[in-house]
C-alpha positions as CSV (number, residue, x, y, z in Angstrom):
1,M,0.2,1.4,13.7
2,R,-2.6,1.0,10.7
3,A,-1.2,-0.4,7.8
4,L,-2.8,-2.4,4.5
5,M,-1.5,-6.0,4.7
6,N,-2.2,-9.3,2.8
7,L,-0.1,-12.2,4.3
8,A,-1.3,-14.2,1.8
9,I,0.6,-11.9,-1.0
10,E,3.7,-11.2,0.8
11,P,4.8,-11.1,4.3
12,A,5.1,-7.8,5.7
13,L,9.0,-6.8,6.4
14,R,8.8,-3.2,5.7
15,L,6.7,-0.6,5.9
16,F,6.4,1.3,2.1
17,E,4.3,4.9,2.0
18,V,2.6,4.3,-1.3
19,S,0.7,7.3,-3.9
20,V,-2.2,6.6,-5.3
21,V,-5.1,7.9,-7.3
22,I,-8.3,6.5,-6.5
23,L,-11.4,7.3,-8.8
24,T,-14.5,7.6,-6.7
25,G,-18.2,7.5,-7.7
26,P,-19.8,7.4,-11.3
27,T,-18.4,10.9,-11.8
28,K,-15.4,9.5,-12.3
29,Q,-13.7,12.1,-9.6
30,A,-10.2,11.5,-8.8
31,A,-8.7,11.9,-5.1
32,H,-5.0,11.5,-4.0
33,R,-4.0,9.5,-1.7
34,V,-0.9,8.2,0.3
35,L,-1.4,4.9,2.2
36,K,0.9,2.8,4.3
37,V,1.5,-0.6,3.1
38,L,3.1,-3.5,5.4
39,A,4.6,-6.0,2.2
40,D,7.9,-7.1,1.3
41,T,8.9,-5.3,-1.7
42,P,8.2,-2.4,-3.4
43,K,5.9,-4.5,-5.9
44,G,4.7,-6.4,-3.4
45,A,2.9,-3.1,-1.8
46,I,1.4,-2.1,-4.9
47,R,-0.4,-5.1,-5.7
48,I,-1.8,-5.3,-2.3
49,V,-3.1,-1.5,-2.8
50,R,-4.3,-2.6,-6.2
51,E,-6.5,-5.3,-4.5
52,R,-7.6,-3.1,-1.6
53,Y,-8.7,0.0,-4.4
54,P,-9.4,-1.7,-7.7
55,R,-10.1,1.2,-9.2
56,S,-6.9,2.9,-8.3
57,T,-4.6,4.6,-10.8
58,A,-1.1,5.8,-11.0
59,H,0.6,4.1,-8.2
60,A,4.2,5.1,-7.0
61,V,6.1,4.1,-3.8
62,L,7.3,7.0,-2.0
63,S,9.5,5.5,0.9
64,Q,10.2,2.1,2.8
65,A,11.2,1.3,6.1
66,A,12.5,-2.1,8.0
67,L,10.2,-3.0,10.5
68,P,11.6,-3.2,14.2
69,E,12.8,-6.3,15.7
70,E,10.3,-5.4,18.5
71,A,7.7,-5.6,16.0
72,W,8.1,-9.0,15.5
73,A,8.5,-10.5,19.4
């Protein structure tokens, strides 16, 4: 599993799917992406996306799932 995470912001207790529009290049073209983010809260997931993609806009949490117990073992 590959997901964005930053333990300095929030511990990773849930997996969120965040929809985001990323502005690319000098022509301000937009690309729509759905990113997987490990965080504790929806606000924390959006904060991690904003930190990773500073030129992103239109953030929305699409889904969330708790991490299984064996992920911590």
